[in-house]
N, C-alpha and C positions, 0 to 999 in steps of 0.2 A: 503494498498501499503505500504510495505517497503522501504528503501532507495534504493534500488537494481533493483525496480518495481515490480511486483505483490508478494503479500506475498506468502511466503512459506508454512504460519501455519494455520493449520485449524482452523476454525472459532468454539469458543466454543458455543454450544448449550443451552440458559439459559432454552427455552420453556419446561415446564412437571417437569422441577428438582424444587422439593424443595430448597428452601434459606441456603445457607452454616448457621449452626447452629451459635448461640453465636453471630458472627460479624453481620453476615447478616440480624439477625432474625427480625429488626426492620425496614429492607430497604426497600425504595419502592417497590410497586408490578405494578409500570405503565410499559408500552412499553418503551418511553423514557429512563427510570432509567435502564429498559432492556439495547437498543443499546450503552448508555451511558459504561454501564459497561464492556460488550461483546468488544467494542472498546479499553477499556483498558486493559482487558484481551491479547488481539491479538496484541497490540502495545508490552506490554510486553514481549509477548511470541516471538513477530519478535527480539525483541533487543536479550534475551536470546540464541536464535538461531544463530542470525548474528554476534553477539562476541563471542560467544561458552561458555559463565559463567558459562554453569555448568558440565565443562568439570574438573571431578577430585576432586568437591566440595561435603562435605559433611555437613558444620555444615556453618552457616551467621550469623554473627551478624547485627542488621538492628540497623543505629541509628537511635533516634524518640526525635524529638525536642519536638512537639508536636504543628506544624504546619499542614497545611491542607496537604500537601507534602507527607510528613513523615509517617504522618495514610494513605493515601493511598497507598502508596509503604508497608506498611504492610499487608493493607488488601487486595490489591491485592495478594502480593505472598501468604497470605492462603488464597485466594480462589482459584488460580494456585496449591496448597500445598493438600486443600480437595478435588481438583479433580483427583488428582493422577498425576497430570505434574509437580510437583515440588520437587523433590528426595532429601534433605536437609533440615535439621535440622533450625528452626529460631529460635533465641534468640534477643529478642528487648531488645536497651538498650539506656537509657535516659542518659547524663550528666549536671549533677545541679550543672549550672555554679556560684552558690550563688547571682543570681540576686536579685535584692529586691524584695517584693510581690512576689516572684515566688511559684504558689499554688499545693504545697510539694505532696499534695494527689490526683491530677487529674490521671496522670499516673499511679501510680501504683492501683489505683482504680481500673481504666478502662481498664488497662491486666489481672488483675485478675479477670476482669466482664468477659472477655472474653475466658479467658482460655490460655492466652500465657507466657509461661517463660520469665521472664526479668529481668530484673539486673536493679536499680539504682543507680548511684555512683555520688556521693560529691565532686566537686573540685570548690574551689573558685578560678574561673579564672576568674571570675569579677572584683575582687580587682586589680590584675596583670594590668589587662588591662586599668582601672581607672586610675593605677597610673602610666603607660607606656606611653599610648597616650595621647599627648600634646592635649590641651583643643581644641576643635574645629577642630579636626580629624577625620577623621573616624576610627572607633572600628573594623571591620570586619574582615582585613586581622589577625591581632594578634589574635582577640578571636576564630578564625578559626583554627590557628597553633596550639592552645593550646588544644582546642577542639579535632582536629583530633590525636593529640599524644593521648593526653588520649584511646582515640576511640582504636588505634591502643593495645595499653597497655591492655585492656579490651577485644581487640580480642584475643588477646596472652593468656591470664589466661583464657577466656575461650572455648580455643584450635577450634576456627574457622580458618576457609581458607580463610574469607573474610570480609570486612567491605562493606558494603551494602549501599546505599546512596539516598538520594528522590530528586536529580536534574533533571530536566525536560526538555523538546526542549527549551522552554524561558531561560532559565537558563546557557545551551551551547551557545547559539546564541549570548545572553548579554557576555558569556566570552570572545566569540570570537571578536567582534566589541570592547569589553575592551582593548584587548592586541591586534588588528586591529588600533585603534585610540589612545591609549595611550602607549602602549608598543612598537607598531614600529615591532610588528612580527603577524607570521598568526599563531597562535593558540589556541584551543578551551577546553573543557574539555569533557577528554575522557570517554566512556561508560564504558571502563574498562583497569583497570590502575595498574603497580605492583609498589608496597612501594619503598621507596629508600635502605630498608634492605634485599627486595626481598623476604621477608617470607610471604607478607600480598595482596589480591587482594584487588583494590576499584571499587566497581562496581554500574553501576548507570541503572537499570533498567528501569527507567522510561525515558530514554532517546526520545524516540520517542512518548511522552505525552505530549501532549498541554496543558497551563497553566490550561486557559482556562477548560477542561474537569476535571482535577483534583480539580479545587475549586467548580465545580458543583457537584461532585461525594463525595468531601468531606461535603458540605451540605446537600447534599440528606442526608448522612450516619448521620449525626447532630454528628459529632465528638467533643469531646472536646478540642476545640482551644485554645491553649495556646500564647498570642501574645509575641513578644520577646522585651523586656522592654530596649532593649543596642541598635542593631544597628538600629533597628524601630524607636527607637525616633530620629535620624539624618536626616538633610535633606541635599540635592547636593552630594547624593554619586553617582561616575560615573555609577554604575549598573543600578539606579536608571532612567538617563540621556537616558540611550541604552536600557533600558524597553521602555521607550516613544515615543523614536523613531524607535523601529519595530511598537510599538502598530500604528503608525501612518503609516508606510510603508505597515502595513496590511489592514488597514481601507481603503487605496485608491487603493490597488491593494491584494486584497485578492489569498489567497495562496502563498503570497512570502514565509512566515517565512517555509514552505515547501519544496520551491525551496531553500533556502538558508542551511536549513538542509542536504539534496539530494548533495547540491553543497560541502559542506563537506565531504562526499564521496566517492567524484569523484574529485580528485586531479590530477593534469597535473603537475608534475616537471619542464616539457620540455617548457612550458608556461607560468613561472615563471622567478624572476630572481634570484633565492637561487643558487650559483656556488657550494654547498657543496650536493647541491640534482641532480643535473643535470651537466655532461661535456661537459658544451657548449666548452670547448679549443678544446676536441673532436670531434667537429664538422667539417665536411669537403663536400666539394662539389662534391668530387670525379673528378674530372677534371684532364687530363692527359697534361703535356704540347707537 
């Protein structure tokens, strides 16, 4: 299902097709894995269509952190490209932020083994974050800004039209509730965004994909996961609280996450309280004296 009703995207048939070369050469052959793979492909194709992500696009820079989500993003996009359904050039990019004990060989070795064009960029943002953020505070915000700025620069240098990131359904919902509870505004994480300079798009093709599906996919594909030792070492993050809240709601009322995501695509300004979005002053009952 797309957010606006039955999906308009044709289902990809994996039966009778050989596995895609390199990346999927060791993938499971089970019915369960094929169903999972088809579901993820369908959700990504739906997002590409709904948000017109391919319009005018020729080359994408894929932000690759070494986590399950970005690995899955790259694999799904490569799968679509192999099937002739993604007419853009893909460049994978990892920003080595100088974190202690970061295994520098893992990503270049893996990307070379599957034949993906890639760029590994070293920038010691780790030291900057450690210096600027007070003890006990969360690193995520500053770390993210520094990483994003470098990825924009690299995208320009590589002649890319867009920076493509691995944020999924739960990331979008958690961001919405963080803004709702802590920021006093209704705002989430858009699937398609124009950067402040107006020269690059930020795309999130996994917007409709469930985190649990991506975790199962990454495990089955045996990606060489690299844990984040910076933000991952901190407790009490607001995002963790939102994640726990959403998980509890979903456990008690299955299907609520999908319902929440659909709600973000069906906004009725006249039933909210923002006078900048709706002309409440102009409402008139139309009665005459």
